[in-house]
N, C-alpha and C positions, 0 to 999 in steps of 0.2 A: 362357509366357501357353498355347500353342498346344503339343497332343501329334500331331507327324508320325503317323499311323497306315498311311498308304500314298504312296509317296515316289515322286515323277516328276522329269524334267529341272529343269521351272519351277516345280513346286507338288510342294504335298504337302496330304492332307486332314486335318483333326483332327475331333474331335468338336464338335458344335456347344455354341457358349457362348452362354446366355441375352442377356447384357447383349449383346455383340457381334451377335450375330443381330438382335433386337429393336432395336436404332439404327441399325443399316448397312439393313436391309432398310426401315423405316420413309422411309430417306430414298430408297432405289433403290425402290422399289413407287411412290411418289409422284412420279416422276422422269419425265414422258411421254416421255422419249426412250427412255429403259431399259425401260419396257413397251409399248413402240409397238406391238409384234406379239402381246403376251401377252393371256392371259384377263386376268392381275391387273393391275390399274390403271384398270380402269375407273372404280371406286366409290373414292375416300381412303380410304387404310388409316389406323386407328388403333394406338397403342403398345396397347390391352386386346388389339385382338384380334389384332396378333402374338405376343402375352404370348400368348395361348390358342393359336396356330397352334403356337408353339416347343415347347408342352406336350402339346397329338397329337402330334407328329412324334416328338418322345423318351420317346412312350408306348407307341407303336404298334408291333405287333410284325411289322406287313406293310408296312413303310417302313424303309428304311435310307438319315439323309441325313447328308452331311459338311458343314461349311463347305470353301471353297477358299480353300489360303494359298500365296500367293506367298513363293517361297522368298526372294529375293532381298532382299526389301523385309522381308519376316517378318507380312506383311499379308492380313489376311481380305478375297478382293475375290471371293467367290461362295459360290453350295451346289449341291451336287449328290446326287443319290441314287435309290436305285432306289424305287419305289412300288406300289401294287398288287401288294404282292408275292402272287402265289399260289402257295404252297407245293405245290398237289397236280399243278398242269401247270407248275410250275417255270418261272412265267414273272414278267415286272415291266416297269413302266414306268420308262422313262431320264428323270428330267428336270434342266437345267442352266440355271443364274442367276449370270451374270457381272453383278454392277449396280458393278463400278467401271469406267466407262470407259474411263480411261488405260490398259488392257490389253486392250480390244477390239481385233480382228483381231492378233493378239502370239501366236494358238496355242494360249492358255490353253484354252482351250473345246476344242478337240480333244485334248490331251494328256489334261485332266479327265475327257472320255466314254471315252479307252483306260482309262484307271485304272478308272473306275465298271463298265464291261464287264469286264475282268480280273477286279477283286473280286468282279463277278456269277457270273461262271463256275467261275472258281477257289477263292473262296470258302464263295459258299452254293451251286452247285451250281446254278445255273440253267440251262436249254435255251434259252430266249427271253429275249431286252430289246428291248423295241421304246420308237420317241419320236415324237414327233410336233410340227409345226410349223408355220405359218403360211407359205403357202408362198411368201409374198412375201419373208422370212427368208431369204435366200440362202445368206449366209455361218453360218446355224445349221444348215441341212439338209447342206450340205459339209462343213460337218465334220463334221457325223456322219456321212456318206459317209467321210470320210477316217479315221474312227476303227472302219471296216470295215462297218458298216450299210449292207443295201441298201433299194432306196426299194421300196415294198411298194404303196402304191397313194395315190389324191387321196381325200379326203373332201370332195365338194363343199358350201361355204355353211357350214363346219365352224365358223368365228369370228366373232363382229359385235363389230368393234372400229373406232373412228375415224371412225363414223358409214355403215361396209358392211359388208357381210358378205366373208370370204377364205377361199377354199378352204385345205384342212390339208393335207400330206404326212404320210404315215407312212412309215417307216424300221423296219427290224428286223435283228438280228444272232442267229444260232443260234448253239447251242455250238460244234456243229465245223465252222460256220466260221469262228469266231473259234480254236479249236486248231487247223484247218489253214492258217492265215494267222498263227500267233503265229511272233514274230521276221522275219517280212518287214519 
């Protein structure tokens, strides 16, 4: 059912499967706990919207998105991708979404970030990958730092969610930093 493309210790990346993507994302993005710190989830998602999102992702030349599969359970647990790829500047935004709450805080997000960074620099020849998070989503931005990202700044009141504005923290990693620390 899944096709391992990039394999890690606990997870592997597989191409997105429309049925898995739509049915799981419908459950995940409509769960307030899963989307608490995200832009996604403010409005309810529909099956039709997620089918359209799947079409856009899989047709885009400027986005590379994978399903994250738990190796042991062979279960789809989330998505990770490089978005807004600028082929001239060789930059991209990393977005990671672990929807399965049972695997939170077990290192899956960090491993996924490390694998997508390696893919971006080694396969796509990118020069810079950046990520943004709600500043209160400490687990996510610490995971980025464990994957080699460096804090670049704070965007004040960037996100409106849960009835208030949140700052966003931006992290980035450069190609030279990745290769200097590869294998450490």
